[in-house]
N, C-alpha and C positions, 0 to 999 in steps of 0.2 A: 589412743592405746597405744597407734602407731608411736605416736613420740616421744610414749615414757618410754617403750621398748628398746628406740633409739640410743635413749639416753643414757641406758645401763650400757651401753658398751664401755668396757674399758680405754682410758684412755694410754696409746702405747707410744714410745721411745720411736724417736727418727728413726733406729735401726733397724727396729723390730719390726717395719711397714717390710721390708724386703725381704727381713728374715722370714715371716708369716707365708711368703710365696714360695721361698727357693724349693720347696719340693717339686712345685711344677715349673720353675725354672731351671734343674737341677738334669732332668735328658736334655736339656737340646744348651744347655750350658756353651757347647765351645761355640756355636752359630751365637748362640747372644753375647759371646766373652767377643766373636770375634767384632760383631755388630760395637760394641764399647770401643774395641780399639779402630777400629778404621774412623772411628771420629775425631780420634787425638788429629792427625793427620789434617782433618776436614776444618776442625778449630784453628789448627798452626798453622795451615796453610792462609787464612787472612792474613797475619803478617809478611809476607811476602810483596802484596802488591805496595803497600807502605813502605817497606825498608828497600824496594827499589827505585823508590822514586826519587830518594835521596841523590845518590849519584848519577839519575837521568837529569836532575834539576841543576845540579851542580856543573855536569860538563856541556850540558845544552843550554837550558837557560840562563844560565848565569856566566860561566866562562865562554857561551858562543861558539865552543869550538865545531870546526867541520868533522870529525870524527865521533860522529855518531855513534855511541852506543846501542845499536841495533837489536843485541841479543838482547838488551833487557825488556822491551816489548815484547818481543818473543816469548821470554821465559815468563812473565804476567800473564799471556794467554796459554802458554803449557799449564802453568801448576794451576790454574783456573779451571779449565779443560780436567786436568786430574782433578780436582776437587771435585766436580761438577760428578765424575763418574763414582769418585769412591759418596759421594752422596746416593747417589742411585742404588750403590751394591750396600748401604748402610739402612735404606728402606726398605730393600725388599728384605734382606736380614730381618729387618723389626717387625713387618709385617709377616713375614713366614713363623719367627718365634712367637710373637705378640699371640698370633691366633692358633696356633700349636697351645699357648699355656690360656688361652680362653677356652677355646676345646676342652681339654683336660678338666681345665675348674667346673664346666660347668657338667659336663659325667662326672664329677665326685658330686655337683650340687645335687644333680636332679637324681642321682644315685642314693644319695640321703633323702630326699624329698619322696621317695617309693617308698622308704622304711618307718618313713614318720607313723605314727600312731593315728586314728583318727580324729585324738582329743586335738592335737594341733591344729589342724584343718578345720575343729570347730571355733578356733580360740582367732584363727586369722585370718583374711578376707583374700578371694584370690590375688587382687591386685598389691596386697602385702607380698604374695608366695611369688608373684614376677616379677615386683621389684628387688626383692632380695636373692632371687634364684637364679634372674636371669639378667636385670637390669645390671644389678651391681657388676655382676664380675665381668661384663663387658667394659663396662667401664675401667676397672682396675686393672684390668689389660690392655686397654689401647692408652691409657697412661704411664705402663710400667715401663716397659723398655723404651716408649718413645719420647718420656721426660726425661729418662738417665743418659738417650744419646742428645738430647739436647742440652743437657747440662754440661757433659763431658765435652759436649763440640764448644759452650759457650766457654768453660773455665778452658782450655787451652789455645781459644782464639783471645782468650783474655789476657793470657800471661803470655804468650807471644807478642800479641799486640803492646802490653806493659812492658815486655822486655825491649821493643821497639821505641816507644817512648822514652823511658831511660836511656836508651845508647844515643838519641837524639839529643835530648839535654835533660839532666835530674832535677834542673831547677823547675821546668814545665810538668814534669813528671809527679811533684810532690803537691804540685795544685789539682790534675787531673786525677789522682788517686784519693785523696781528701773528699774529693767532690763525688768520685764513685763509692766510696763508703758512704759518705752523708745520701746519696739516693738510697742504696741497699736498704738503709737500718730500717724502714720502713714493714720488709719484708718478711720483718721476723714476727710481727703480728698478725699475719695472714690469715694462719688457721686459725688462733684465737679468736679471732673476726667474724669469721664463715661458717665453724663449726655449728653452731645451732641452726643457724639459714640453711645449712644443706641438711641435718637432719629432718627441719621444717620443710622445706622441699623436695627430698625423698618419702617424707607421709603424703601428701596432697597428689604427689604423682602417682602414689600406690593407691589412693581412691581414682584419679584419671582412669587407672588400668582397673579398678574391679565398676566403674562406671560403662565403660566400653565391654567388659564381660555382661553385666546386665544387658545391656541393650540387644545385644546379641541372644543372651541362652533365655532373657525374658518378653522376646518381642512381640509374643501372643499376646501377653497377660497387660503390655501398655498400650497397644493396638485397642485392648477390649475395651481397659477404663479411662482409656484418655487421656494417660498419662505423660504424654511426648512433652507436654508443656514443663510439667515436675520435672522430668528429668531433666530437660535443658537447663533448666534454673539450675539444679543441683551443679551439674555440671559445669555449667555458667559462673557456678559461684567456687568451685575451687582453682579454673581457670584464672578470677579474680585474687584469691588467695597467692597461688603461684606468682602471678604479674606484681603484686606486694613482694612479696619474698624476693623475687630478680632486683626489683628496684631498690630494696631496701641493700642486699649483697654490692649495689654501685655506689649507694650513697655512703656503705662503709669502707670498699677498698678502690672503689671506683677513682676518687683523688689521686690515688697514689701516680697514675700511669701521667696525668698532666703535672703534677708534683713531680715527675722523673724530668721529663721536659724541660721544665721550668729549672732545675739542676742539673742537668746538663747543657742547657743555654748556657748558664753561670759559667760555668767549666770551659767551655769552649769560647766564652766571651772573654774570660780571668786567661786563657791561653794565649789567646790571640792579642789582647792587650802588651802582657807580658813579653811576649815573642817578639815583638815589634820591637820594644827596648832592648832586648837580646841581641838583636840581628844587627840594630844601629851599632851598639857597641864591640860587634864582632864577636861574642861568646858563642854564635850560632853562626851557620848557613844558612841561606835562602832553603837549600837545600834538606837540612834539618827540619827547617820550619815546616815545611812542606809536608814531608815526610812524618812528621809528628801530629800534625793535623790530619791529615790522614789516617793514622792510624786512631788519634782520637775519636774521630767522627765514626770508624767503623767499631770502635771498644763500645759507644755511646751509644748508637743507634741501637743496638739489640735490648738494652738497658732501658728503652722507654715504653717499651713490650713485656719487659718481664713479668711488671704487675702480674698482666693477665694471663701468662704462662704460669706463673708461679702459682697464681688461683686455682689453676687447672690441675696442677701438678699436687698440690693440698686435697681438692677433689678427690683425687686417683686414690691417695693415701687415705681418705679417708671410707672410700669403697672398699679398699684390701680390709679397712678396720671390719667393715660391717660382713665381710666376705669370710673373713678368717674367724669372723664370731658363728656366722649360721654352720662352717664347717666344724667345729667342736661340741655342736649342738649333738646330744645321743639320743635317740629313741628313747622314751621311757617305758616301752614294750619291746623287751631283747630276749634273746636265751641265756641262761644260766649258763655258766662254763660243765657243770656237771649235766645237762639237758639230754634226753635221753629220748629214742625216737619212739614213736607212736604206730604201733602197727593195724593193728586192729580193737574194737574194741570188745572185751570178752565177757564183762561182767555185770558192770553198772557205769552212771554216769550220775556222779548225787553233788548237787548241790546243798552246804555243808554253813548253815548259817551266815547267808552271802549279803553283803551290805554293799551299798555303793553311792556314789557322789559325785556328780558333774561338778558342783564348786563347794567346796569347804564348807562345812556347816549346815548343806541343804541336803538331805538323804531322798534319794532316788527311790532307792531298795530298802528294806530292813529285814533283817533276821530270816530271808530266803532260804527255808530247806525242804529237798523232795530227793527222793532218788527215784530214777527208771533201771529199764533192762534194756538190752540191744531188742531193736527189733519192734520195739514199743512209737504209739502215734499219740504224743502229746500235746494238745491243745492249751493255747493261753489266751483269755479272754477277760473283757474288763472295760471301764470305760476310759477313755482318751485320756491320753497321760497320765497313766497309772504305773507305769514303768514296764510293759510286756514285751516292747522295741528293745530295750534295755538289759534287759534280763536275757533274752536270747544272742544278743551283743557279745555281754561276757564270754560266751561258751567258744567264740574264735579270737578269742583274747583281742576282740578291737577296742576295747577297754579293761583296763586292772581292776578285779572286784577291789573295795576300799575294806571291806572285813570277809571273814570267812576265808573261803575255799571251793572251787568246782572239782571234781576228784574224776577223773576217769581209771576204771578197774582200780580205785581206790590211792592214786598215786596225783596228785595236785596238777593241774593244767601246765602252772609255772616252771612246772620239772620235764616237762617234753620240749622238744625242740619245735619253735614256732612255725615252722615250715610241713613239718609230720604234721602237727595239730591240724593246722589248716588244709593240709590235701584231704582228712578224711570227713571235711565239714563243706556240703556246696551249698550255699546260699543263694534264693531268689527273694528278690526285693520286692517293695510295691511297686519301686519305679528303678528298673533296673537298667545301669549306665552299659550302652553299647557302644563299641568305637569305630570310628570311622575304617571302612574297609566293605568288604563282603558277607553275607550270611555267613559262608565256609568260615572266612577270616573269626566269627565272631562267635561261631559254635566250637571252634578249634581249640578258643580259650580254656576248656574244661579239659581237654587232651590235645595238645598239639601234635601229638604224634600219631594221633589216631587212624585206621585202616579208612578206607573208604566204605568198608560194610558197616564198621560203627557208626559213621557219620549218617548215613543211610539208615540204621535201626534210630537213631537219635531224633532224625529228623519224623518218621514216624510214630516213634513215639510221644512226639510233642506234638503229632498233630499239624505239622507243617507240610507235609507231601505233596497234597493238594494246592496249599498256597504256591510253593516252588517251582510245581509243574508246568505251572501257570505263567512264571517269569520267563522271559526269551534267553536268560542267561541262566536261569537256577540259580546254583547257591554261588554262581560268580556273580551274582546282582548286586550292585553297591546301595549300602543301605543310607549314605549321607551319614553326617556327622551326627552322633549318637542317636542315629535309627530315626530320623527325622522321616525320611521315606516309606515308613509303614507305621502301621495302626498300634494301638496301645495293645488289645490282642496279641497282633502277631512279634509285639517285641519281648509281650512276655512268655511265650510261648518260646521262640529264639532262646531265651535266658534257662528255662524248663530244658532247654536239648541241650545245650552246654554245662549243663548241671548235669543231664544227665551220662552225658557223655564223660564228667568227670568221674561215676561211679564210685562216689564216697557215701562211706555208711550213715553216715547222718547229714539228713536233707531240713536246713532251717526253710522254713517259708514265711515271709512277713510281711504278711495283709497282702499276699501276692494275687490276688483275683478282686479286692475293693475298690480299684479304680477303673473295673469297668463294667460294660452295660450288661444285662442279663444273656445274651447270646454267647459274648464274646468270654462271658463266664464260664457259660457251659463248658465249652470248648475247651478254655484254661483249664477248667478242674477236670478235664477227664484225663488231659495231659500231665495234670499234680496227680493224679491216682497211679498212673502208669510210675511214675517220679518214685511214690513212697512205696512199692512194693516190696517186699526184703528189706527194708532199710528202718531206721531211728529216726524216727518224723518229729521236728520242732514244729509247731504249726500257729503263727499269731492270726487270728481274725476277727475282723468285727462281723461278719455274717456269722449265722449262730450255724445256720444252715449246713456250712462247709464242714463244720468239726461234730456235728452228732455223733459220728462214726469211731471218736478217737476212743482209743482207751482208757484215757482219762483226760477228764479236762479240769483246767486250773483257773480259778477266776482272781485275776491281779486287781486289787482296788489302792491307790495311793500308797504303791511300794509295798503291800504285802498279798500274800495269799493268804484269800479271804475263805476259800470253799474250793474243795476239790472231791472229784468222783465222775462219774460218766453220767453221761448225759439223762437216764432215766433218773439217777438216782437223784441228781442236784434237781430238777424239776419237784421233787419228793418234799426238799425243803419247804417250809412256811417261810415267807418273808425273804427267801434267799436271795442270794444276787444273780445268781443266774438266773432263777426263777422271773426275777424282776427287767433281766435284760431280753430274756426270750420271751416274756410276754408285751416289753414294748416294739419289738422287730415283727412278733407274729399278731399284733394288735385287731388289726383290721381281718387275720385270719379266724380268730376265737369272738 
């Protein structure tokens, strides 16, 4: 799947690579430009050493003059020192600008990630997200200015050195330049040769990231089911594929470097052979020849490794393409331009002929219709996979309805601002996500500016006070990543505390007690009872004992509401779905 998605990235022209990144370069354009301008003398100064050798050779070694031009070695040292300092400043500026661009880009990518709808994460693995939203940005920014500096330096170095070549001998220059062009010719095909391999490499590296994430998050399951060998085999297979891709990359373009070595050798050999003839005929001096050879070697040496550098450039450009594609992704669930604020629910919440599909052509919910008034407690029960969680997930617009609509006070929820809609809904999941930090940090998610009195009340209402009082650091106790240092019941009560602090008018309880033992469930249920007071409540429950007091119970099977009523009413239905569920759960008591 990842390979197919990467292949859909549109091919961009060379000029569009940097154009896509311009908004991120723009705030730092002066420093970026300065780094590029500094690269000009860095490259141009390469020609000084070669040019200085001509008078030095002619005066000292050929004419054997006693008046040695001491200034020439001093000038070489001075210019080389200057070049060294300029290199330092260029590297500093490139690192400064590159890091700033990288961070700005990652900020935008992370912000984009935070506002994407849950369906996006259903379709993409954690490895894909890490690769596309993190690693690609680093690759793009690392190569952006550094490669620009490299090419500016090499370009002006080449221009300066070619001028030295022509100055010393136009005849030899023809040989040198023809060989140079022939050596550079294969670079035109680098991008085409590596594009597919780069995409495959990105895909396989994404899977590696996923493996690491699963090894961390699923460590207990791996240990419990002795999956170590299986996971290692899978990981090793991905590494094997990456190795094959890397070797194919070398096979496709690795030959360019030795070929350039050969071409350079031919060029130098041809220049030495023809240069000797020109010296004997008196067309050029020995100084001309030494200066020419020095300039030629300085010109050719970088060419030997240019194939590898150019490959890095193309990889950076391809990363820019992938980053640009991600930046253009728009959340499927967002606000309409005319969206309005939802303050309070005054009249009703209505599901009107609601249909939903995760995958086109496979309905999960079909023609769901019901209406409830504020303050009611509604319970959804039914067989697993019947669509209960999907039904309540549509209310805060985690997913968008496929057919029909959900109305609050007669207005479709898609006409309300998403932020205001979700401000009115607190959700307690079966497996609540807790963030790295303290108990206080996680409770304050419900209301970041809550007063100490509000926090204390939330803690008591969630029956967390006895547990917290026993801790040395109390509310400031670190809970570990994803609340790893807490028990299941403690995690649920912490989630209830933050939902209580949020003080939303609607509470959604998605099987909040189903994963707990009886003792933990009893305490959590009391906390839930506190949370439900004076609120509109949607309860998804597997244990029917927790929903018997609901104002209305809806039985959801195969995406449809098959029965509706109170507990006592539903039990009176002969051969009813609810009665069958109840009988199955309380069989031992009957």
